[in-house]
N, C-alpha and C positions, 0 to 999 in steps of 0.2 A: 505493502500497498502505500501513493505516495502525501503527501502532506498537502491540503486543499487547502492554501490561503483563499483561491479567490472564492467570489460572488457574479454567479450568473445572469445577467438581466436577459431572459428571455421578452417577447412582445406582448404575453401577460402573466409568465407565474417567471419567480425567481429560486435560481438552486444558490443554496447556503452549503458549506461546511456540517456533517451531520455533526449532531451535538445529543449529549450523555439527557439532555431534557427532551430530544427529538422521539426517545425509546418513545415513552407512556403514547403518546397519539399515532405515529407507525405500530406500534403493538393494537393497536384498536380498527387501526386501518385491512392489517393484515389479517385480522379476524372477519374481518367481511365476509358472507360467501363466495362471492364476485372478484374478490382478490385471491383465498383461499384456494378457489377454488383453480384459479392455477399455478399457485408461490407454495399452498402446502401450509405447514406453518411455521409463522412467522413471530419467532420467541423475543421476546427481551433480553437475554441473553445474546443470542449473538447480533442482533440489536448496537446492542450497548459493545460487543468488542470491536463492531464494524466504524461505533462512534469517537473510539480510543485506539483506531488505529491497530486492531489486533485481526484484522482479518484480509484476504487476498485482493481486495475490491473496496474499492475510495468511493463514498460518500455524500452521496450530499440530497439536503432532505429538499423535498420541492414545496414551493407557497406559493400561494394565489390572493392576493386584497390580504394581510400579513395573515394570514395559517397554513400552519404546517398541510397537504394534502397527497403529501407522497413522496415517495422513497427514487430519485434515482444512482445510480451507483455503473462506475466500467471498472476493469483492470486491464489490466496490460503488462506484453516477454518482457521477458528482462532484457531478451538483445534485440540490439539493432537493428539488426537486419531483418526483422520482422515488428516494423514499425507499425505499429495496426490493434487496436480497443476492440474489444467488449464492451459493451455498455445491454441495461437491463431496467426497467423502473415499474413500480406501481402506483397508481393513485384510488382514491377513493374512489368507490364505485360512484357517488353521490353525482359524482360531476365527469363521470366517462361519455365521450359522443361531443364535447364538448370546444373539443382540440388542444383543452390544456395538457395533451400526454401529447402529444407533438411538438407542441411550445417546444417542449422540454426537452425530448427528444434532440429540435429540431438546435437550440441552445447550448446540449452539453455536447451532440456532436462539431458543431463551429467554435469550440472552445480547445477539444480534440484534437481539431483539426489544424487548429491558426496558433497555439500556443503548446503544445504536447506535441505537435507536429507528427502528428499518423496520417496516413497515406489511405488505412483503410482500417474500414469498422464492420463489427458483425452486431449480430443482433440475433435471437433464436428462440423466439415465439412457442408454445405448442400447435403444431399442425393448425390446431381446430379453431387457434384465439382470433378469429376473422376481423374482429375488432381494432387486435392490433396492429394486425398484418396490416390492415391499407392506412389505418397512422404512420407505423415505416414509412411504407409504399409513398406516399404522398411527402415525406421530408425524404423520399431518394433515396431509398431502401430498394434492392434486386432480392430475386431470390436467388440462389441460387443453388436447393435442393432438399428434400426433404430427407433427415435424419428416422431413419427406423428406430420405435421401440428407446426414445434415446431420454424421456425421463421416464419418474412415474408420481405418481399421480396421488390426491389424499389418501385415497384408497387401496394404493400399489399395482396399480393398472398402466404395465408398460402401457406408454402415448408417441407419440412421430412430437418433432421439431421440425420447422420450420427454419434451414439457413438463411437470413438474408443478412449482405451486403452493402455497402455505400464504400464509395472510391473518393476521397477526397474533391475533383472537381465533376461530380453527381450530387451535392450536395444544396437542395432548395432553396 
């Protein structure tokens, strides 16, 4: 994990470094059925580890109108010859479909490309998470392929994932 000192301003959302004070709200969001469906259990301990730098992924709290509405995160391999990052996020289900996730993805992608010098970003939603896939494609992500039996859902059933990527010059 890298130390994040940047606050990133999107059109309607702000991404700021994840803090321990965000853990309770993000745990509540993670327990929402529509979020847990895709993420499984999001524990306080895991979020606290992420906030305190003990996780492989670097996290941002996503804010809208001064309230924490979700989490955005990225991870990057340590080798310079693989200058890419993987991103992921979740938002409170009450704000799904309003373009806020798309704004958060675009904001994080712009920062990773412009400030962290990544030439390629990846994201890997569940193949059946069509709203998320549409949001990622609206930012410029392209379908790379299906990853069969990629992740276990909360019931323990293997599900397919969809690998999407975005090259730096494709960001919309």
